[in-house]
Backbone as CSV, one residue per row, in Angstrom:
resi,resn,N_x,N_y,N_z,CA_x,CA_y,CA_z,C_x,C_y,C_z
1,MET,5.193,26.660,3.249,5.559,25.245,3.291,6.490,24.913,2.127
2,ARG,7.646,24.374,2.457,8.615,23.975,1.438,8.358,22.509,1.047
3,ILE,8.168,22.265,-0.253,7.855,20.916,-0.735,8.955,20.443,-1.677
4,LEU,9.456,19.241,-1.436,10.419,18.590,-2.325,9.682,17.541,-3.153
5,LEU,9.872,17.598,-4.468,9.232,16.665,-5.388,10.258,15.726,-5.994
6,THR,9.891,14.469,-6.141,10.721,13.503,-6.856,9.816,12.487,-7.532
7,ASN,10.406,11.535,-8.242,9.647,10.447,-8.864,10.619,9.363,-9.293
8,ASP,10.134,8.376,-10.046,11.060,7.381,-10.605,10.984,7.299,-12.120
9,ASP,10.077,8.065,-12.730,9.910,8.024,-14.187,10.797,9.034,-14.916
10,SER,11.458,9.888,-14.196,12.385,10.923,-14.673,11.740,12.304,-14.613
11,ILE,12.595,13.295,-14.594,12.148,14.683,-14.526,11.378,15.094,-15.769
12,HIS,11.539,14.327,-16.854,10.879,14.649,-18.122,9.499,14.015,-18.256
13,ALA,9.076,13.228,-17.271,7.836,12.462,-17.381,6.600,13.351,-17.276
14,ASP,5.549,12.942,-17.988,4.274,13.676,-17.930,3.745,13.735,-16.504
15,GLY,3.843,12.609,-15.794,3.327,12.571,-14.438,4.047,13.514,-13.494
16,PHE,5.324,13.765,-13.755,6.062,14.692,-12.894,5.589,16.123,-13.106
17,ARG,5.271,16.454,-14.345,4.713,17.788,-14.606,3.364,17.945,-13.908
18,VAL,2.581,16.868,-13.887,1.311,16.905,-13.153,1.569,17.114,-11.666
19,LEU,2.588,16.419,-11.123,2.922,16.581,-9.708,3.313,18.022,-9.397
20,GLU,4.068,18.644,-10.288,4.457,20.039,-10.069,3.227,20.940,-10.043
21,GLU,2.259,20.661,-10.901,1.015,21.436,-10.888,0.272,21.242,-9.574
22,ILE,0.210,19.996,-9.120,-0.453,19.704,-7.849,0.235,20.445,-6.709
23,ALA,1.561,20.376,-6.677,2.326,20.996,-5.588,2.102,22.513,-5.542
24,HIS,1.987,23.127,-6.694,1.819,24.586,-6.737,0.447,25.026,-6.240
25,THR,-0.492,24.103,-6.090,-1.765,24.452,-5.445,-1.634,24.451,-3.924
26,LEU,-0.536,23.885,-3.429,-0.324,23.772,-1.989,0.675,24.782,-1.450
27,SER,1.606,25.225,-2.305,2.676,26.104,-1.838,3.343,26.777,-3.030
28,ASP,4.056,27.862,-2.745,4.858,28.521,-3.782,6.329,28.133,-3.683
29,ASP,6.694,27.420,-2.627,8.099,27.044,-2.410,8.288,25.574,-2.801
30,ILE,8.459,25.355,-4.107,8.515,23.998,-4.664,9.912,23.719,-5.208
31,TRP,10.480,22.591,-4.789,11.786,22.154,-5.260,11.641,20.800,-5.954
32,SER,12.037,20.731,-7.202,11.963,19.491,-7.979,13.355,18.883,-8.105
33,VAL,13.515,17.650,-7.612,14.786,16.924,-7.707,14.426,15.492,-8.106
34,ALA,14.566,15.185,-9.397,14.097,13.908,-9.932,15.182,13.246,-10.768
35,PRO,15.069,11.947,-11.002,16.083,11.244,-11.802,16.185,11.802,-13.230
36,GLU,17.388,11.782,-13.757,17.617,12.235,-15.133,16.940,11.310,-16.129
37,THR,16.916,10.006,-15.839,16.295,9.025,-16.722,15.364,8.125,-15.909
38,ASP,14.608,7.310,-16.600,13.648,6.420,-15.948,14.353,5.470,-14.980
39,ARG,13.922,5.484,-13.727,14.489,4.619,-12.696,13.402,3.755,-12.052
40,SER,12.423,3.371,-12.840,11.322,2.566,-12.318,11.821,1.211,-11.827
41,GLY,11.190,0.718,-10.765,11.486,-0.616,-10.265,12.746,-0.725,-9.437
42,LEU,13.361,0.403,-9.084,14.602,0.350,-8.302,14.358,0.460,-6.810
43,ALA,13.087,0.524,-6.414,12.711,0.497,-5.010,13.469,1.569,-4.217
44,HIS,14.026,1.180,-3.055,14.710,2.131,-2.192,16.227,2.000,-2.327
45,SER,16.675,1.767,-3.551,18.099,1.547,-3.770,18.875,2.863,-3.783
46,LEU,20.178,2.752,-3.458,21.093,3.891,-3.460,22.210,3.654,-4.467
47,THR,22.748,4.734,-5.018,23.888,4.659,-5.926,25.156,4.901,-5.121
48,GLN,25.963,3.856,-4.948,27.165,3.985,-4.127,28.441,3.546,-4.842
49,LEU,28.325,2.990,-6.034,29.501,2.506,-6.748,29.910,3.415,-7.902
50,GLU,29.209,4.527,-8.067,29.573,5.500,-9.098,29.105,6.872,-8.647
51,PRO,29.695,7.940,-9.177,29.316,9.288,-8.745,27.950,9.695,-9.290
52,LEU,27.343,10.650,-8.624,26.082,11.230,-9.081,26.354,12.584,-9.724
53,ARG,25.655,12.845,-10.819,25.743,14.143,-11.490,24.416,14.866,-11.339
54,VAL,24.486,16.162,-11.095,23.289,16.982,-10.929,23.227,18.001,-12.056
55,ARG,22.082,18.115,-12.674,21.879,19.102,-13.743,20.761,20.051,-13.331
56,LYS,21.003,21.348,-13.490,20.000,22.345,-13.136,19.187,22.726,-14.369
57,TYR,17.854,22.682,-14.236,16.959,23.002,-15.355,16.300,24.365,-15.202
58,GLY,16.486,24.977,-14.090,15.873,26.268,-13.833,15.815,26.495,-12.347
59,ASP,15.093,27.521,-11.932,15.000,27.849,-10.516,14.358,26.703,-9.740
60,LYS,15.109,26.145,-8.800,14.620,25.082,-7.913,14.234,23.812,-8.670
61,ARG,14.865,23.547,-9.811,14.502,22.372,-10.616,15.786,21.667,-11.068
62,TYR,15.967,20.400,-10.603,17.205,19.675,-10.836,16.914,18.222,-11.228
63,SER,17.855,17.645,-11.989,17.839,16.204,-12.211,19.112,15.611,-11.608
64,VAL,19.020,14.324,-11.249,20.137,13.595,-10.654,20.295,12.279,-11.404
65,THR,21.522,11.898,-11.697,21.765,10.637,-12.395,21.740,9.479,-11.401
66,GLY,20.635,9.333,-10.722,20.521,8.295,-9.706,19.089,7.885,-9.491
67,THR,18.836,7.274,-8.347,17.531,6.739,-8.002,16.689,7.783,-7.272
68,PRO,15.398,7.508,-7.070,14.589,8.441,-6.279,15.146,8.676,-4.877
69,ALA,15.636,7.621,-4.224,16.231,7.809,-2.897,17.454,8.715,-2.980
70,ASP,18.289,8.527,-4.017,19.428,9.424,-4.229,18.958,10.870,-4.346
71,CYS,17.894,11.079,-5.093,17.388,12.431,-5.334,16.964,13.093,-4.028
72,VAL,16.292,12.340,-3.168,15.865,12.893,-1.887,17.073,13.246,-1.029
73,ILE,18.059,12.367,-1.003,19.262,12.629,-0.203,19.999,13.862,-0.715
74,VAL,20.211,13.936,-2.028,20.910,15.086,-2.611,20.108,16.365,-2.375
75,GLY,18.783,16.276,-2.533,17.950,17.448,-2.324,18.010,17.949,-0.899
76,VAL,17.804,17.056,0.059,17.756,17.456,1.471,19.135,17.874,1.977
77,ARG,20.176,17.120,1.605,21.508,17.365,2.154,22.280,18.476,1.453
78,ASP,21.909,18.782,0.197,22.751,19.730,-0.539,21.982,20.840,-1.248
79,LEU,20.950,20.522,-1.974,20.332,21.504,-2.859,19.385,22.473,-2.148
80,LEU,18.593,21.960,-1.226,17.646,22.822,-0.528,18.338,23.610,0.581
81,PRO,17.966,24.864,0.763,18.606,25.671,1.814,18.235,25.200,3.221
82,GLU,17.035,24.633,3.371,16.545,24.074,4.625,15.778,22.806,4.303
83,PRO,15.643,21.882,5.248,14.880,20.661,4.976,13.449,20.976,4.553
84,PRO,12.861,20.152,3.712,11.481,20.388,3.279,10.487,20.066,4.392
85,ASP,9.300,20.619,4.266,8.207,20.314,5.189,7.378,19.140,4.694
86,LEU,7.523,18.829,3.397,6.736,17.757,2.778,7.498,17.226,1.580
87,ILE,7.427,15.910,1.373,7.988,15.294,0.173,6.870,14.577,-0.565
88,LEU,6.737,14.882,-1.852,5.766,14.212,-2.716,6.522,13.456,-3.794
89,SER,6.147,12.211,-4.036,6.819,11.378,-5.035,5.786,10.882,-6.041
90,GLY,6.042,11.148,-7.347,5.098,10.749,-8.392,4.998,11.830,-9.465
91,VAL,3.871,12.029,-10.093,2.775,11.066,-10.105,3.200,9.920,-11.003
92,ASN,3.255,8.711,-10.448,3.819,7.589,-11.183,2.978,7.202,-12.380
93,SER,3.657,6.768,-13.427,2.995,6.250,-14.624,2.586,4.806,-14.360
94,GLY,1.400,4.609,-13.815,0.929,3.291,-13.431,0.727,3.196,-11.938
95,ALA,-0.192,2.346,-11.534,-0.515,2.199,-10.118,0.626,1.553,-9.346
96,ASN,0.747,1.897,-8.087,1.650,1.227,-7.155,0.800,0.598,-6.064
97,ILE,0.357,-0.612,-6.343,-0.546,-1.325,-5.454,0.000,-2.728,-5.206
98,ALA,-0.574,-3.395,-4.196,-0.227,-4.785,-3.912,1.292,-4.946,-3.844
99,ASP,1.822,-5.983,-4.505,3.254,-6.271,-4.415,4.117,-5.244,-5.147
100,ASP,3.502,-4.420,-6.016,4.276,-3.382,-6.705,4.967,-2.463,-5.708
101,ILE,4.365,-2.306,-4.539,4.910,-1.402,-3.526,6.337,-1.792,-3.156
102,ILE,6.628,-3.078,-3.157,7.959,-3.554,-2.784,9.010,-3.109,-3.798
103,TYR,8.641,-3.081,-5.069,9.592,-2.771,-6.144,9.662,-1.278,-6.490
104,SER,8.668,-0.533,-6.095,8.461,0.816,-6.623,9.523,1.830,-6.211
105,GLY,10.097,2.500,-7.190,10.986,3.623,-6.911,10.217,4.820,-6.390
106,THR,8.969,4.965,-6.808,8.118,6.038,-6.285,7.974,5.897,-4.775
107,ILE,7.702,4.675,-4.337,7.618,4.407,-2.904,8.986,4.599,-2.250
108,GLY,10.052,4.206,-2.968,11.401,4.381,-2.432,11.701,5.823,-2.071
109,GLY,11.218,6.755,-2.882,11.416,8.174,-2.579,10.734,8.583,-1.297
110,THR,9.528,8.052,-1.056,8.821,8.407,0.175,9.448,7.723,1.386
111,ILE,9.990,6.534,1.191,10.684,5.866,2.297,11.885,6.698,2.739
112,GLU,12.652,7.183,1.772,13.820,7.994,2.126,13.393,9.270,2.838
113,GLY,12.334,9.883,2.343,11.834,11.076,3.010,11.400,10.799,4.432
114,THR,10.751,9.653,4.642,10.305,9.276,5.982,11.489,9.043,6.903
115,LEU,12.567,8.456,6.385,13.777,8.262,7.187,14.381,9.598,7.613
116,PHE,14.184,10.627,6.801,14.639,11.972,7.171,13.708,12.622,8.196
117,GLY,12.574,11.991,8.480,11.612,12.575,9.406,10.694,13.587,8.760
118,VAL,10.589,13.560,7.413,9.746,14.495,6.675,8.458,13.799,6.253
119,PRO,7.288,14.387,6.466,6.049,13.800,5.968,6.169,13.536,4.465
120,SER,5.831,12.312,4.055,6.076,11.910,2.666,4.867,11.164,2.106
121,ILE,4.550,11.472,0.847,3.362,10.896,0.207,3.710,10.471,-1.212
122,ALA,3.344,9.247,-1.574,3.517,8.739,-2.939,2.189,8.859,-3.684
123,LEU,2.259,9.264,-4.938,1.064,9.388,-5.773,1.284,8.630,-7.080
124,SER,0.277,7.871,-7.510,0.378,7.078,-8.738,-0.944,7.132,-9.492
125,GLN,-0.839,7.095,-10.828,-2.004,7.150,-11.705,-2.094,5.876,-12.534
126,HIS,-3.188,5.159,-12.375,-3.429,3.954,-13.166,-3.632,4.342,-14.629
127,TYR,-3.460,3.386,-15.534,-3.674,3.640,-16.963,-4.301,2.419,-17.604
128,ASP,-4.733,2.585,-18.848,-5.242,1.483,-19.660,-4.398,1.366,-20.911
129,PHE,-4.297,0.147,-21.434,-3.627,-0.060,-22.714,-4.670,0.017,-23.825
130,VAL,-4.437,0.873,-24.801,-5.312,0.985,-25.959,-4.436,0.979,-27.208
131,ASP,-4.625,-0.021,-28.043,-3.822,-0.153,-29.269,-2.325,-0.121,-28.965
132,GLY,-1.949,-0.806,-27.885,-0.532,-0.931,-27.545,0.077,0.275,-26.872
133,GLU,-0.729,1.268,-26.514,-0.211,2.466,-25.864,-0.891,2.696,-24.522
134,ARG,-0.153,3.326,-23.606,-0.726,3.691,-22.317,-1.609,4.927,-22.492
135,VAL,-2.805,4.845,-21.952,-3.743,5.958,-22.024,-4.094,6.390,-20.610
136,PHE,-3.886,7.672,-20.304,-4.099,8.224,-18.968,-5.161,9.312,-18.999
137,ASN,-5.892,9.427,-17.911,-6.650,10.638,-17.631,-5.961,11.317,-16.454
138,TRP,-4.934,12.101,-16.757,-4.154,12.747,-15.700,-4.987,13.715,-14.874
139,ASP,-6.129,14.153,-15.424,-6.965,15.080,-14.676,-7.481,14.471,-13.381
140,ILE,-7.600,13.142,-13.342,-8.056,12.499,-12.105,-7.073,12.789,-10.978
141,SER,-5.776,12.655,-11.242,-4.765,13.000,-10.238,-4.707,14.500,-10.023
142,ARG,-4.663,15.235,-11.106,-4.468,16.690,-11.033,-5.564,17.359,-10.202
143,LYS,-6.806,16.960,-10.412,-7.927,17.621,-9.752,-8.176,17.137,-8.328
144,ASN,-7.840,15.894,-8.043,-8.251,15.308,-6.765,-7.131,15.191,-5.736
145,ALA,-5.876,15.216,-6.183,-4.766,15.048,-5.251,-4.662,16.157,-4.202
146,PRO,-4.827,17.429,-4.572,-4.625,18.477,-3.556,-5.504,18.316,-2.320
147,ALA,-6.769,18.004,-2.509,-7.670,17.877,-1.362,-7.276,16.689,-0.487
148,ILE,-6.878,15.583,-1.115,-6.466,14.407,-0.345,-5.203,14.710,0.450
149,ILE,-4.238,15.370,-0.188,-2.989,15.710,0.498,-3.257,16.620,1.690
150,ARG,-4.114,17.616,1.502,-4.423,18.529,2.613,-5.031,17.772,3.791
151,LYS,-5.907,16.830,3.508,-6.506,16.052,4.597,-5.459,15.218,5.318
152,LEU,-4.553,14.611,4.566,-3.506,13.808,5.189,-2.591,14.673,6.053
153,LEU,-2.298,15.876,5.595,-1.425,16.762,6.363,-2.097,17.297,7.620
154,SER,-3.419,17.210,7.676,-4.131,17.682,8.869,-4.034,16.691,10.023
155,LEU,-3.592,15.457,9.732,-3.456,14.443,10.766,-2.187,14.675,11.586
156,PRO,-2.197,14.287,12.864,-0.951,14.333,13.642,0.087,13.433,12.979
157,ARG,1.300,13.921,12.890,2.333,13.125,12.231,2.753,11.956,13.110
158,LYS,2.877,10.778,12.491,3.298,9.574,13.200,4.645,9.137,12.650
159,GLU,5.641,9.026,13.515,6.998,8.699,13.088,7.043,7.352,12.348
160,GLY,7.754,7.346,11.227,7.938,6.112,10.475,6.788,5.730,9.581
161,VAL,5.789,6.606,9.430,4.612,6.308,8.603,4.575,7.251,7.409
162,PHE,4.246,6.702,6.246,4.056,7.512,5.046,2.788,7.050,4.338
163,TYR,2.382,7.788,3.309,1.096,7.509,2.663,1.276,7.160,1.192
164,ASN,0.397,6.294,0.727,0.398,5.854,-0.665,-0.973,6.124,-1.262
165,ILE,-1.023,6.958,-2.305,-2.277,7.312,-2.976,-2.237,6.770,-4.402
166,ASN,-3.318,6.112,-4.815,-3.449,5.634,-6.187,-4.747,6.149,-6.788
167,PHE,-4.662,6.623,-8.029,-5.836,7.149,-8.708,-6.242,6.218,-9.847
168,PRO,-7.541,5.942,-9.973,-8.005,5.084,-11.066,-7.971,5.822,-12.398
169,ASN,-7.949,5.078,-13.476,-8.020,5.682,-14.802,-9.463,5.576,-15.277
170,CYS,-10.164,6.683,-15.243,-11.577,6.675,-15.610,-11.985,8.080,-16.028
171,ARG,-13.201,8.199,-16.494,-13.730,9.528,-16.804,-14.077,10.240,-15.501
172,ASP,-14.030,11.567,-15.526,-14.274,12.348,-14.318,-15.603,11.971,-13.669
173,GLU,-16.623,11.773,-14.478,-17.950,11.486,-13.939,-18.076,10.075,-13.360
174,GLU,-17.115,9.206,-13.663,-17.133,7.843,-13.123,-16.447,7.730,-11.762
175,LEU,-15.699,8.740,-11.365,-14.870,8.660,-10.169,-15.717,8.500,-8.919
176,GLN,-15.340,7.540,-8.066,-16.033,7.280,-6.814,-15.297,7.949,-5.650
177,ALA,-15.851,7.821,-4.474,-15.264,8.436,-3.284,-13.975,7.728,-2.889
178,VAL,-13.115,8.464,-2.203,-11.838,7.922,-1.740,-12.079,6.750,-0.790
179,ARG,-11.248,5.705,-0.934,-11.319,4.547,-0.041,-10.000,4.392,0.713
180,VAL,-10.097,4.167,1.998,-8.927,3.823,2.814,-8.754,2.309,2.718
181,VAL,-7.568,1.873,2.325,-7.383,0.474,1.927,-6.168,-0.153,2.609
182,SER,-6.085,-1.466,2.466,-4.896,-2.206,2.851,-4.102,-2.549,1.596
183,GLN,-2.858,-2.928,1.777,-2.033,-3.366,0.654,-2.541,-4.712,0.161
184,GLY,-2.817,-4.799,-1.131,-3.330,-6.035,-1.711,-2.243,-7.082,-1.889
185,LYS,-2.651,-8.238,-2.358,-1.732,-9.347,-2.590,-2.131,-10.052,-3.870
186,ARG,-1.133,-10.456,-4.630,-1.406,-11.238,-5.820,-0.271,-12.218,-6.048
187,ALA,-0.538,-13.207,-6.850,0.482,-14.209,-7.140,1.681,-13.539,-7.807
188,HIS,2.869,-14.053,-7.513,4.083,-13.489,-8.118,3.965,-13.550,-9.631
189,GLY,4.145,-12.391,-10.274,3.867,-12.339,-11.699,5.040,-11.968,-12.573
190,TYR,6.266,-12.164,-12.103,7.420,-11.826,-12.926,8.019,-13.082,-13.543
191,GLN,8.251,-13.012,-14.843,8.798,-14.135,-15.586,10.104,-13.713,-16.268
192,VAL,10.894,-14.690,-16.648,12.148,-14.432,-17.355,12.024,-14.959,-18.777
193,GLU,12.317,-14.095,-19.728,12.289,-14.479,-21.138,13.713,-14.463,-21.684
194,GLN,14.154,-15.572,-22.237,15.495,-15.651,-22.814,15.429,-15.377,-24.308
195,ARG,16.373,-14.540,-24.775,16.486,-14.236,-26.201,17.944,-14.405,-26.617
196,LEU,18.213,-14.262,-27.903,19.576,-14.357,-28.414,19.969,-13.050,-29.076
197,ASP,21.227,-12.617,-28.808,21.698,-11.402,-29.458,22.235,-11.728,-30.854
198,GLY,22.850,-10.750,-31.503,23.312,-10.939,-32.875,24.392,-11.989,-33.032
199,ARG,25.074,-12.323,-31.937,26.114,-13.353,-31.981,25.632,-14.679,-31.387
200,LYS,24.323,-14.760,-31.170,23.691,-15.977,-30.653,23.984,-16.241,-29.181
201,PHE,24.441,-15.206,-28.464,24.604,-15.348,-27.028,23.281,-15.001,-26.341
202,PRO,22.922,-15.716,-25.272,21.638,-15.454,-24.624,21.658,-14.180,-23.770
203,TYR,20.532,-13.514,-23.746,20.294,-12.438,-22.789,18.857,-12.583,-22.296
204,TYR,18.506,-11.802,-21.275,17.244,-12.044,-20.583,16.461,-10.754,-20.349
205,TRP,15.140,-10.871,-20.437,14.228,-9.805,-20.036,13.356,-10.331,-18.905
206,ILE,13.276,-9.570,-17.807,12.293,-9.849,-16.774,11.050,-9.027,-17.091
207,HIS,9.900,-9.691,-17.140,8.689,-8.952,-17.475,7.532,-9.405,-16.605
208,SER,6.530,-8.543,-16.510,5.386,-8.790,-15.640,4.259,-9.461,-16.397
209,VAL,3.656,-10.450,-15.753,2.444,-11.077,-16.295,1.403,-11.136,-15.173
210,HIS,1.309,-10.065,-14.411,0.401,-10.016,-13.273,-1.044,-10.240,-13.716
211,ASP,-1.748,-11.028,-12.961,-3.167,-11.263,-13.185,-3.936,-10.628,-12.039
212,MET,-4.680,-9.570,-12.350,-5.450,-8.894,-11.308,-6.943,-9.120,-11.515
213,ALA,-7.311,-10.294,-11.961,-8.718,-10.589,-12.218,-9.521,-10.657,-10.919
214,GLU,-8.876,-11.016,-9.807,-9.549,-11.104,-8.526,-8.898,-10.142,-7.534
215,TYR,-9.727,-9.510,-6.707,-9.231,-8.500,-5.781,-9.659,-8.832,-4.363
216,GLU,-8.769,-8.599,-3.424,-9.128,-8.757,-2.023,-10.049,-7.616,-1.610
217,VAL,-11.064,-7.940,-0.856,-11.992,-6.923,-0.375,-11.249,-5.947,0.537
218,GLY,-11.437,-4.669,0.284,-10.793,-3.643,1.097,-9.374,-3.312,0.693
219,SER,-8.909,-3.870,-0.421,-7.522,-3.653,-0.847,-7.401,-2.486,-1.812
220,ASP,-6.154,-2.066,-2.030,-5.878,-0.997,-2.990,-6.287,-1.412,-4.406
221,ALA,-6.070,-2.675,-4.744,-6.441,-3.154,-6.075,-7.949,-3.102,-6.285
222,GLU,-8.702,-3.471,-5.269,-10.162,-3.420,-5.396,-10.641,-1.989,-5.607
223,ALA,-10.047,-1.046,-4.869,-10.461,0.351,-4.995,-10.307,0.844,-6.433
224,LEU,-9.170,0.554,-7.059,-8.969,0.994,-8.435,-9.956,0.337,-9.373
225,ALA,-10.258,-0.952,-9.129,-11.228,-1.650,-9.968,-12.607,-1.008,-9.866
226,LEU,-12.900,-0.436,-8.703,-14.190,0.224,-8.482,-14.149,1.702,-8.838
227,LYS,-13.042,2.132,-9.451,-12.865,3.520,-9.893,-12.855,4.516,-8.727
228,ALA,-12.188,4.097,-7.638,-12.067,4.951,-6.460,-10.599,5.203,-6.156
229,PRO,-10.221,6.427,-5.818,-8.857,6.661,-5.333,-8.621,5.873,-4.054
230,SER,-7.432,5.314,-3.921,-7.100,4.561,-2.712,-6.056,5.313,-1.906
231,VAL,-6.196,5.256,-0.594,-5.233,5.859,0.332,-4.873,4.817,1.375
232,SER,-3.590,4.610,1.582,-3.151,3.676,2.613,-1.978,4.266,3.374
233,ALA,-1.915,3.934,4.641,-0.782,4.324,5.486,0.182,3.146,5.551
234,LEU,1.427,3.382,5.194,2.472,2.360,5.220,3.525,2.767,6.252
235,ARG,4.374,1.814,6.639,5.359,2.154,7.655,6.716,1.535,7.360
236,ILE,7.733,2.188,7.882,9.108,1.732,7.717,9.357,0.453,8.504
237,ASP,8.839,0.401,9.712,9.063,-0.740,10.599,8.365,-1.973,10.028
238,MET,9.157,-2.964,9.600,8.591,-4.174,9.005,8.526,-5.335,9.996
239,THR,8.715,-5.048,11.276,8.685,-6.094,12.290,7.307,-6.742,12.377
240,ASP,7.263,-8.057,12.378,6.031,-8.794,12.634,5.977,-9.076,14.140
241,TYR,5.301,-8.193,14.877,5.328,-8.269,16.334,4.638,-9.523,16.858
242,GLU,3.587,-9.958,16.195,2.890,-11.162,16.633,3.811,-12.377,16.569
243,THR,4.538,-12.521,15.452,5.468,-13.637,15.332,6.630,-13.489,16.303
244,ASN,7.051,-12.251,16.561,8.130,-12.029,17.522,7.787,-12.576,18.909
245,HIS,6.520,-12.430,19.296,6.104,-12.978,20.591,6.290,-14.492,20.607
246,SER,5.997,-15.147,19.480,6.215,-16.594,19.401,7.695,-16.929,19.471
247,LEU,8.526,-16.065,18.871,9.969,-16.306,18.906,10.522,-16.183,20.326
248,VAL,9.951,-15.275,21.106,10.395,-15.117,22.491,10.152,-16.406,23.274
249,SER,8.976,-16.999,23.067,8.694,-18.262,23.765,9.576,-19.391,23.258
250,LEU,9.991,-19.288,22.010,10.848,-20.318,21.417,12.295,-20.217,21.898
251,PHE,12.811,-18.991,21.981,14.213,-18.787,22.323,14.419,-18.346,23.775
252,GLY,13.351,-17.962,24.448,13.458,-17.646,25.858,13.827,-16.222,26.169
253,SER,13.990,-15.374,25.132,14.296,-13.974,25.418,13.970,-13.129,24.197
């Protein structure tokens, strides 16, 4: 089985090294094609107004000066000798749950893979802030991801569907059983902060102030709060079929 790996935190990220370890438990034919620098929050964006540069780091290991979607396209169309059998994106530094899914470059990589018709899975690891630093137990992803991936691959493939896995940040002995979840929802939590540069001209930072104090029952956010890995099936088709039926009665066709 040929596996293509990507992420949005860059090829140098700790989580990407964890993903490579996970992938090597599944196959010996592993291709890593990840962004040269951090591309978090770029969703399923493409680089079309400037050229992409590819740097080789070793056998089957490359970085691209672009987004996760760019990396998948370059990998599938140029770098790999044949299309991959599986695409894994992650392991992201931080959970991709609820509305984060819309912004996530990690998810963007799996969307691009799904458009290619390749089974694609996103993996993310939650963290805690301690003394102003992110603290991870990467072993939760490292030890538990292979079994979950194997189970997902045993399912009949459904066109346009990909999977999103999130791991809680906890001690090994605290970990609960995997939960199949829905995408959660929370109030919009992005704010704009205005600052002044050295010449007193304004500039802006967009930052998150998400409040996850309350969780929807059965959601990805609830699963992480309960220290359980979450698995959800997502799809490319964003059509709201129920509302479409109402539109037919409204417009007559």
